N, C-alpha and C positions, 0 to 999 in steps of 0.2 A: 503494499501500500502504498504508495508516492504520498498520496494527499497529504499525511502527517508534514512530511519534510516544505513540502508547497505552503502548509498553513506556518507551519512556520516562519516558511522564506515571508511570506505575505504579513504576519504579525511583526516579522523585524523592522520590515519596511516600512509601515505604518505607523511604529512608533520612534522610529525616526524622522518620519514626516513631522509627525506631531511635534516633536522635539523643536527642529526647525523651523517652524510653524509657530512656537509659542501656545499651543493647543494643549490646555489643561486638562478638557474629559471630552471624548469622543463618542457619540449617540449610538451608531450607527455606521459599519462599513459595508459597504457594496461593492460587490465581485460580479466579473460577465465569466461564465464560462460559456467555451464554444462547446454543439454538440460533439463536433467531432478533433476535439483536446485530448481526449484521451482521461479527462481527466471527469471524477464521479463524484456529480457534487453533493450527493449523501455521503458520502465520504469524509470531503469537505468538512460538513455540518456536521457530521459526527467529530472529526477530530475537533474541529473549532474551540470546545469547553476546556479541551484539554490542555489547549498550547495556552492560551489566552490565563490561567490559572494563574494567579501572582503575577500577571503584567498589567501596567498601565489602561490593559484593552478588555478587563477581566466583564466589566459592567457592560460590557458595547452588545448590539443585536449585529448579526449576520443574515445580509439581504443577499441571494443569489439570483443573478437573471440569466437566463437560457438563451446563448447565442445560435441563430436554426443554422445548421450545418446547408447554406444554399452554393449553389452552384449553376455555371450559365454554361448550356450546351452549345460549341463551336459550331456542330451543325444548323439546330433549326433557331438560331436563337432567344431558347425558353431560359429563364430563370425558375430553380425548383429546389424542393429538399433531397438532396440525396439520401436521407436515413429512410423517407416517406418512400423514396422511389428504387429502392435496393442499388443505388447506384446510376439509375438509368435514366436518361432522359424519358418523362412520361409520354411525351411527343411522338419523337422520330426513334426510341429506340436505342440510342445510340451513347456510348462510351465514353463519349470526346467531349470531356467538358474540364471548365477553370473552376475552382472552387472560389465564390466570392466571400462567404464570411465562415466562421464556424470554426474555425482554427484558434480562439482567440482566449485568453487567462489574462484576466488584466483589474486591477484595483479601477474602476467605475467611479467610486466617491470615497470620501469621510465627510463625514456629517455629525460636526462636532455644537456640544452642547454651549 
């Protein structure tokens, strides 16, 4: 479960950001996780309380937004969700596509009190 290391890195990054910006209390941390990122959101949620325990983020809420794994078909120009369509264009059936979004793992927002 690499999610534990990911959460630890995110917490360290947010703590450093809070110090650099003189934030005394953070209410909510918002993450964006892409469907194609290889990161499992429920594992992030499960690890979060243990990782933030004893840190300045201990009382924060975690919000996760899922970014769809969308692609652009190079054959017919259709934009479609890769997972919902078994990695093939639903219009022409081709597998010649380019990923547009869904590989992200990013801190979208740090909401201070």
